[in-house]
C-alpha positions in Angstrom: -65.7 -3.4 -81.6 -68.5 -1.3 -82.1 -71.3 -3.0 -84.4 -72.9 -0.5 -86.7 -76.7 -0.7 -88.2 -75.4 -0.2 -91.9 -78.8 1.5 -92.9 -78.4 4.1 -90.1 -75.0 4.1 -88.9 -76.3 3.9 -85.4 -74.1 1.8 -83.0 -76.5 -1.3 -82.1 -73.6 -3.3 -79.8 -70.1 -3.2 -78.6 -68.7 -6.6 -78.5 -65.3 -7.6 -76.9 -62.5 -8.9 -79.3 -60.7 -12.1 -78.2 -56.8 -12.1 -78.2 -54.9 -15.3 -79.0 -54.7 -16.5 -75.4 -58.6 -16.5 -75.1 -58.8 -18.4 -78.4 -56.3 -21.0 -77.1 -58.7 -21.4 -73.7 -61.6 -21.7 -76.0 -59.9 -24.5 -78.0 -58.8 -26.1 -75.1 -62.5 -26.2 -73.8 -63.5 -27.6 -77.2 -60.9 -30.4 -77.2 -62.0 -31.5 -73.6 -65.9 -31.6 -74.7 -64.8 -33.5 -77.9 -64.2 -36.6 -76.0 -67.5 -36.8 -74.6 -69.5 -35.4 -77.4 -68.1 -37.8 -79.8 -69.5 -40.8 -77.7 -72.9 -39.6 -77.6 -75.3 -41.9 -79.1 -76.0 -41.1 -82.7 -79.7 -40.9 -81.9 -79.1 -38.7 -78.9 -77.1 -36.4 -81.0 -79.6 -36.2 -83.5 -82.3 -35.3 -81.1 -80.3 -32.6 -79.5 -79.9 -31.1 -83.2 -83.5 -31.4 -83.7 -84.1 -29.5 -80.4 -81.3 -26.9 -81.5 -83.5 -26.2 -84.7 -86.6 -26.1 -82.7 -85.1 -23.4 -80.4 -84.0 -21.4 -83.4 -87.3 -21.6 -84.9 -88.9 -20.3 -81.7 -86.3 -17.4 -82.0 -86.3 -16.7 -85.6 -87.8 -13.3 -85.7 -85.2 -12.3 -82.9 -82.5 -13.7 -85.0 -84.0 -11.8 -88.2 -84.1 -8.6 -86.4 -80.4 -8.9 -85.4 -79.3 -9.7 -88.9 -81.2 -6.5 -90.0 -79.6 -4.4 -87.5 -76.0 -5.7 -87.8 -76.0 -6.8 -91.3 -78.4 -4.4 -93.1 -80.4 -7.3 -94.7 -83.9 -6.8 -95.8 -86.5 -8.2 -93.5 -87.6 -10.8 -96.2 -83.9 -12.1 -96.6 -83.3 -12.1 -92.9 -86.5 -14.0 -92.2 -85.5 -16.7 -94.8 -82.1 -16.8 -93.5 -83.3 -17.5 -90.0 -85.4 -20.3 -91.7 -82.7 -21.7 -93.5 -80.5 -22.1 -90.0 -83.6 -24.1 -88.7 -83.7 -26.3 -91.9 -80.2 -27.0 -92.1 -79.9 -28.1 -88.5 -83.0 -30.3 -89.1 -81.4 -31.6 -92.4 -78.0 -32.7 -90.4 -80.1 -33.9 -87.4 -80.7 -37.0 -89.7 -77.2 -37.6 -90.3 -75.7 -39.1 -87.0 -77.8 -42.3 -87.6 -76.9 -42.3 -91.2 -73.1 -41.9 -91.0 -72.6 -45.4 -92.3 -69.6 -47.2 -92.7 -68.9 -50.1 -95.2 -68.2 -53.9 -95.0 -65.8 -54.7 -97.9 -65.5 -58.5 -98.8 -62.0 -59.8 -98.4 -60.1 -63.2 -97.8 -59.5 -64.6 -94.5 -61.7 -62.2 -92.3 -64.1 -59.2 -92.3 -63.1 -55.6 -93.4 -65.4 -52.8 -92.2 -64.8 -48.8 -92.2 -65.8 -46.1 -89.8 -66.3 -42.6 -90.2 -64.4 -41.0 -87.3 -64.9 -37.3 -86.2 -61.9 -35.0 -86.7 -62.0 -33.2 -83.4 -62.0 -29.7 -82.9 -63.2 -27.7 -86.1 -62.7 -24.0 -86.8 -65.4 -22.2 -88.8 -64.5 -18.6 -90.1 -67.6 -17.0 -91.0 -68.1 -13.9 -93.5 -70.0 -10.9 -92.8 -72.4 -11.2 -95.9 -74.5 -14.2 -94.7 -73.4 -14.3 -91.2 -75.8 -16.8 -89.5 -76.6 -18.9 -92.7 -72.8 -19.6 -93.5 -72.2 -20.2 -90.0 -74.5 -22.9 -89.9 -73.6 -24.3 -93.0 -70.2 -25.4 -91.2 -71.5 -25.9 -87.8 -74.4 -28.3 -88.5 -72.6 -31.1 -90.3 -69.4 -30.7 -87.9 -71.7 -31.3 -85.0 -73.6 -34.0 -86.4 -70.4 -35.9 -87.4 -69.4 -35.7 -83.7 -67.1 -32.8 -83.8 -66.8 -29.8 -81.5 -66.8 -26.3 -83.1 -65.0 -22.9 -82.7 -66.6 -20.0 -84.6 -64.9 -17.0 -85.5 -67.6 -14.5 -86.7 -66.6 -11.5 -89.0 -65.8 -8.4 -87.0 -68.7 -6.6 -88.5 -71.4 -9.0 -87.9 -71.0 -11.2 -84.7 -74.4 -10.6 -83.2 -76.1 -13.8 -84.6 -73.3 -16.1 -83.9 -73.2 -15.0 -80.2 -77.1 -15.5 -80.1 -76.9 -18.9 -81.8 -74.2 -20.0 -79.5 -76.4 -19.2 -76.3 -79.5 -20.9 -78.1 -77.5 -24.0 -78.7 -76.8 -24.2 -74.9 -80.6 -23.7 -74.4 -81.3 -26.6 -76.4 -79.2 -28.8 -74.6 -75.8 -28.9 -76.6 -73.2 -29.4 -73.9 -71.0 -26.6 -72.8 -67.9 -26.5 -75.0 -69.5 -28.4 -78.1 -70.1 -24.9 -79.9 -68.3 -21.9 -79.0 -68.0 -18.3 -80.6 -64.7 -16.2 -80.3 -65.3 -12.6 -81.8 -62.1 -11.0 -82.8 -60.0 -9.7 -85.8 -59.1 -12.2 -88.3 -55.4 -11.2 -88.1 -55.5 -12.3 -84.3 -58.4 -14.5 -83.3 -58.7 -16.2 -86.9 -55.0 -16.4 -87.5 -54.6 -18.2 -84.1 -57.6 -20.7 -84.8 -55.8 -21.5 -88.1 -52.4 -22.0 -86.8 -53.5 -23.8 -83.4 -52.3 -27.5 -83.5 -55.3 -28.8 -81.7 -57.7 -27.5 -84.5 -58.0 -30.2 -86.9 -60.0 -28.5 -89.8 -60.8 -25.2 -91.0 -64.0 -24.1 -92.5 -63.5 -20.6 -94.4 -65.7 -18.4 -96.4 -64.5 -15.1 -97.7 -62.1 -13.8 -100.4 -59.7 -15.8 -102.4 -56.8 -13.9 -101.3 -57.3 -14.6 -97.7 -58.2 -18.4 -98.4 -55.0 -18.6 -100.1 -53.3 -17.5 -97.0 -55.3 -19.8 -94.8 -54.4 -22.9 -97.2 -50.9 -21.9 -96.9 -51.0 -21.8 -93.2 -52.9 -25.0 -92.8 -50.6 -26.9 -95.1 -47.9 -26.6 -92.5 -49.8 -28.9 -90.3 -51.5 -30.9 -93.0 -54.7 -29.4 -91.7 -57.8 -30.2 -93.5 -59.6 -27.4 -95.1 -62.9 -26.3 -96.7 -63.0 -23.1 -98.7 -65.8 -21.2 -100.2 -64.2 -18.2 -101.9 -64.6 -15.4 -104.6 -66.9 -15.5 -107.6 -67.4 -13.7 -110.9 -70.4 -15.8 -112.1 -71.8 -15.3 -115.7 -75.3 -15.2 -116.4 -75.6 -16.3 -120.1 -78.4 -15.3 -122.0 -79.2 -16.9 -125.6 -81.4 -15.3 -128.2 -84.1 -18.3 -128.1 -84.7 -17.8 -124.4 -87.7 -16.2 -122.7 -86.1 -12.5 -122.8 -88.8 -11.1 -120.4 -88.0 -13.8 -117.8 -84.3 -13.5 -118.2 -84.4 -9.6 -118.0 -86.9 -9.5 -115.3 -84.9 -11.9 -113.1 -81.4 -10.7 -113.7 -81.4 -7.7 -111.4 -82.0 -9.6 -108.2 -79.5 -12.4 -109.5 -76.8 -9.8 -108.7 -78.4 -7.2 -106.6 -79.8 -9.4 -104.0 -78.3 -8.7 -100.6 -76.9 -5.5 -102.4 -74.6 -7.8 -104.3 -72.8 -8.9 -101.3 -72.6 -12.5 -102.4 -70.0 -14.9 -104.0 -72.8 -16.4 -106.4 -73.9 -13.1 -107.7 -74.2 -13.3 -111.6 -72.1 -9.8 -112.0 -71.3 -10.8 -115.6 -74.3 -10.9 -118.0 -73.4 -12.4 -121.2 -76.1 -11.8 -124.1 -76.2 -13.2 -127.6 -75.5 -10.3 -129.8 -78.5 -10.5 -131.8 -80.9 -9.6 -128.9 -78.1 -7.8 -127.0 -79.8 -4.1 -127.4 -83.5 -5.6 -126.9 -82.1 -7.4 -123.5 -80.3 -4.2 -122.2 -83.6 -2.3 -122.8 -85.7 -4.8 -120.9 -82.9 -5.1 -118.1 -82.8 -1.3 -117.9 -86.5 -0.9 -117.2 -86.3 -3.9 -114.4 -83.3 -2.3 -112.7 -85.0 1.1 -112.4 -88.0 -0.8 -110.7 -85.6 -2.4 -108.0 -86.8 -0.9 -104.6 -83.9 0.1 -102.4 -84.7 1.4 -98.7 -85.6 0.8 -95.4 -84.7 -3.0 -94.4 -87.6 -3.4 -92.3 -90.2 -2.4 -95.1 -91.3 -5.8 -96.7 -91.3 -4.0 -100.1 -87.8 -3.6 -99.9 -85.8 -5.6 -102.4 -82.1 -4.3 -101.4 -80.7 -2.7 -98.3 -77.4 -0.9 -97.8 -73.6 -1.8 -98.1 -72.2 -3.4 -95.0 -69.8 -0.4 -94.2 -68.4 2.9 -95.3 -65.1 1.0 -96.1 -66.8 -1.5 -98.3 -68.8 1.5 -99.8 -65.8 3.2 -100.9 -64.3 -0.1 -102.4 -67.5 -0.6 -104.5 -67.5 3.2 -105.5 -63.9 2.6 -107.0 -65.3 0.3 -109.5 -67.5 2.9 -111.2 -66.0 6.1 -110.8 -64.2 6.0 -114.1 -66.9 4.0 -116.1 -69.8 5.3 -118.1 -72.9 3.8 -116.4 -75.5 2.6 -118.7 -78.2 2.8 -116.2 -78.7 3.2 -112.4 -81.5 2.7 -110.0 -82.2 4.8 -107.1 -81.4 4.7 -103.3 -82.0 6.5 -100.2 -80.0 9.9 -99.2 -78.6 10.6 -95.8 -77.3 8.2 -93.2 -76.5 4.5 -94.3 -74.2 3.1 -96.6 -76.5 3.1 -99.8 -75.5 2.3 -103.3 -77.9 2.4 -106.2 -78.1 -0.6 -108.5 -75.9 0.0 -111.4 -75.5 -1.5 -115.1 -72.4 -1.2 -117.0 -72.4 -1.9 -120.7 -69.4 -3.1 -122.7 -68.1 -0.1 -124.5 -67.5 -0.2 -128.4 -64.8 -2.6 -129.3 -64.5 -4.2 -126.1 -63.0 -7.8 -126.2 -63.8 -10.0 -123.2 -61.2 -12.4 -124.0 -58.4 -9.9 -124.3 -56.1 -8.8 -121.4 -56.6 -5.2 -120.4 -56.7 -2.6 -117.8 -59.5 -0.1 -118.3 -61.9 0.8 -115.9 -64.8 -1.5 -117.7 -62.3 -4.3 -117.6 -61.6 -4.0 -114.1 -65.1 -4.1 -113.2 -66.1 -7.0 -115.7 -63.0 -9.2 -114.4 -62.7 -8.6 -110.7 -65.2 -9.4 -107.9 -66.7 -6.1 -106.9 -69.1 -7.6 -104.0 -71.6 -4.9 -104.5 -74.6 -3.9 -106.7 -72.9 -3.5 -110.1 -73.5 -5.8 -113.1 -71.4 -5.8 -116.3 -73.2 -6.8 -119.7 -71.6 -7.8 -122.8 -72.4 -9.4 -126.1 -71.3 -12.8 -127.3 -71.3 -14.3 -131.0 -72.3 -18.0 -130.5 -72.4 -20.7 -128.0 -68.6 -21.6 -128.0 -67.7 -17.9 -127.6 -70.4 -17.7 -124.6 -68.6 -20.6 -123.0 -65.1 -19.2 -123.7 -66.2 -15.6 -121.9 -68.0 -17.4 -118.9 -64.6 -19.6 -118.6 -62.2 -16.6 -118.8 -61.8 -15.9 -115.0 -59.9 -17.5 -112.3 -63.1 -18.1 -110.3 -66.0 -20.9 -110.9 -68.5 -20.7 -108.3 -72.0 -20.4 -110.0 -73.9 -19.0 -112.8 -77.0 -19.3 -115.1 -78.0 -20.4 -118.4 -81.1 -19.0 -120.3 -82.2 -21.0 -123.3 -85.2 -23.0 -124.6 -82.9 -25.5 -126.3 -82.5 -28.4 -123.7 -79.4 -29.8 -125.8 -77.7 -26.5 -125.6 -78.7 -26.2 -121.9 -77.0 -29.4 -121.2 -73.8 -28.8 -123.4 -73.2 -25.3 -121.8 -73.8 -26.6 -118.1 -71.3 -29.3 -118.9 -69.0 -26.8 -120.5 -68.9 -24.1 -118.0 -66.3 -24.3 -115.3 -68.5 -23.6 -112.2 -69.6 -25.8 -109.4 -73.4 -24.6 -109.2 -75.4 -23.7 -112.4 -79.1 -22.9 -113.0 -81.0 -23.4 -116.3 -83.6 -20.9 -116.9 -83.4 -19.6 -113.3 -80.9 -18.4 -110.8 -81.4 -21.0 -107.9 -78.3 -22.9 -107.1 -77.8 -23.3 -103.4 -80.2 -25.6 -101.5 -79.4 -27.3 -98.2 -79.7 -30.7 -99.5 -77.5 -30.4 -102.4 -73.9 -29.8 -102.7 -72.2 -26.4 -102.9 -68.7 -25.3 -103.9 -66.5 -23.9 -106.5 -64.1 -24.6 -109.2 -60.6 -23.2 -109.7 -60.1 -20.4 -107.1 -63.5 -20.3 -105.8 -62.8 -23.1 -103.3 -61.8 -26.3 -102.3 -64.4 -29.1 -101.1 -68.3 -29.2 -101.0 -70.8 -27.7 -98.3 -74.4 -28.9 -97.8 -75.9 -32.0 -99.0 -74.8 -35.1 -98.5 -71.2 -34.5 -99.4 -70.6 -32.0 -96.6 -70.7 -35.0 -93.7 -67.9 -36.5 -95.2 -66.0 -33.3 -95.1 -66.1 -33.7 -91.3 -64.9 -37.2 -90.9 -61.9 -39.5 -91.7 -62.5 -43.2 -93.0 -60.9 -45.8 -90.7 -60.5 -49.2 -92.2 -60.4 -52.1 -89.7 -59.8 -55.8 -90.9 -60.6 -58.6 -88.6 -59.1 -61.9 -89.0 -61.4 -64.9 -88.9 -58.7 -67.6 -89.1 
């Protein structure tokens, strides 16, 4: 597999693709390693994870440069991502010694519970945030005593491969963390169907997530699924419109819109709709798209020519309200684009037109649709009129309204007067077809263990 730099289209690496037989060999090594890894004392497992975090810190710039070259991320984002890998490892380094069971009062004896590791865990990683999302699965799985096999996305395997090398350098034993680059239909599928893989963690499209869930169900295999999104950014008339408009572009255009949490639907109270659009237009035109290595760059290229064609298909037949600029020449560049609701558009009605498609389907690119709403109830109706429920934002100065709307919107991660919804110490995941389970925070560790109940008679 040739790995291309999305900003230049140059080949930066060639990586061999694993077949099903290689996946079997890797899983067998992981299964063998599990017996000893689960027996490592909690304090020692914690020490190894802290050491892994330190080695990542020592190689942070190298990892950032790999993500820039292989995924087209801006240098600011890539450096943050390397830091996030370090921080997530450090956070879960505190978990082995806190993976507590319970003592439950019973008659005639003592009842206790243990949190037992599952075994071999498969982590299937997307191409949009390769090393970050890999670590979100790897860190809690290792902390709980599991061994892990990572299948990175075909387009972006470089940081996963390097992180596996750094884990060995840090002292993580052979076979505990392995990476198998390969096609999803081959290596990924084999990982899902393999009987010795006890859990699959998958981040990607809802379409593929449904297939994985169905395949895993045949073995009653545990899954954590973080899938698609079409998140709403709800702007009420009483909000700080300057702040709301200034922050809206990067809430959807960060990482070139290739983000499940992108606030790609902006809902604006009708009385300030035109005012907000004017402010948003100015903010979008100020977004700097260009060389990922320039610290001033806010948005880089899309990941591939194939993905560029897909994003383009959403805007070809729509009247563009405004668009920013982007470089010409090599690279998969796409200008940040705003689509405004055409006259008479009803966001709650079924439809098949070009704007309706852009407003309802996950584009996964730097395209945002803006529609008006009439009142609080109408805003909630529009926000929830989707199969997805991952994230979203609410802009208002009314605390009561903020709480009412936050409780009413069907999404797993919401922000009020901000767009920050992912922190490694708080739970992350979606409602409806945006996924199953939770990653990060205190919730994730339980997703990689089974509760065992033991009764000891005293009679």
